[in-house]
N, C-alpha and C positions, 0 to 999 in steps of 0.2 A: 757643515751643512745644517746641523741642528740649530746652531746659534742663529744663522740667517733665517731659517724657517720660523724660529720663535719671534723674530722681529716683524712678522707680517702685520701690516697696518690693519687695525680693527676700529670699529665704531665710525665716527665721523672723521674721514680722512680725505685729503685731496687726491684726485686721480694720479697726479704726478708722483706722489709718494708710493703708490702702488706700482707704477711703472718702474720706478727706481728699484723697488724691492724685487720685482721680477727680473730686472737686469742683474741684480746681485745674486739671485738664485741661479741664473744662467752662468755667471762667472764661476760660482761654486761647482756647478755640475761639470763645466768644462775642465776645471782643475781636478775634480774627482775622476773624470774619465781617463786622465793621464796615469792614474795609479791603480786602477781596477785591474784585477788579475784576468778576468774572462772577457773575451771579445764581445759576447752578447751584452754583458753589463756595460762595457765601454760604449757600445752602440746605443744602448738605451739612454745612458747619461747624455750623450751627444744629442740624441733626438729630443730629450726633455729640455736640454739647453736651448735648442733651436726653437722649440715651442714656447719657452719662457720669453725669449727675445721677441718672437712674433707677437705674443700677447702684450708685451711692453710697447711695441710699436703700434699695435692696434689701439691701445689705451691713449697713447699720445695723438694718434690720428683722430680719434674721436674728440679729444679735447680741442683740437685745432680746427674742427669743422665750423664753418660759419653758422651762426644761429639765426 
């Protein structure tokens, strides 16, 4: 998780790279949710994963809007 977080796009980046990064965060959170000990922690990881995927989808939708 730390490695993926450290790969966050910074500076001048294209929106797709940010969306891809958010998808990778979501994948990591989903994997993490499978090994966490406490139900509350698992639920939080899943919720954060869903939020990250939603953010990636929103970024892509914004990119695909007609100008």
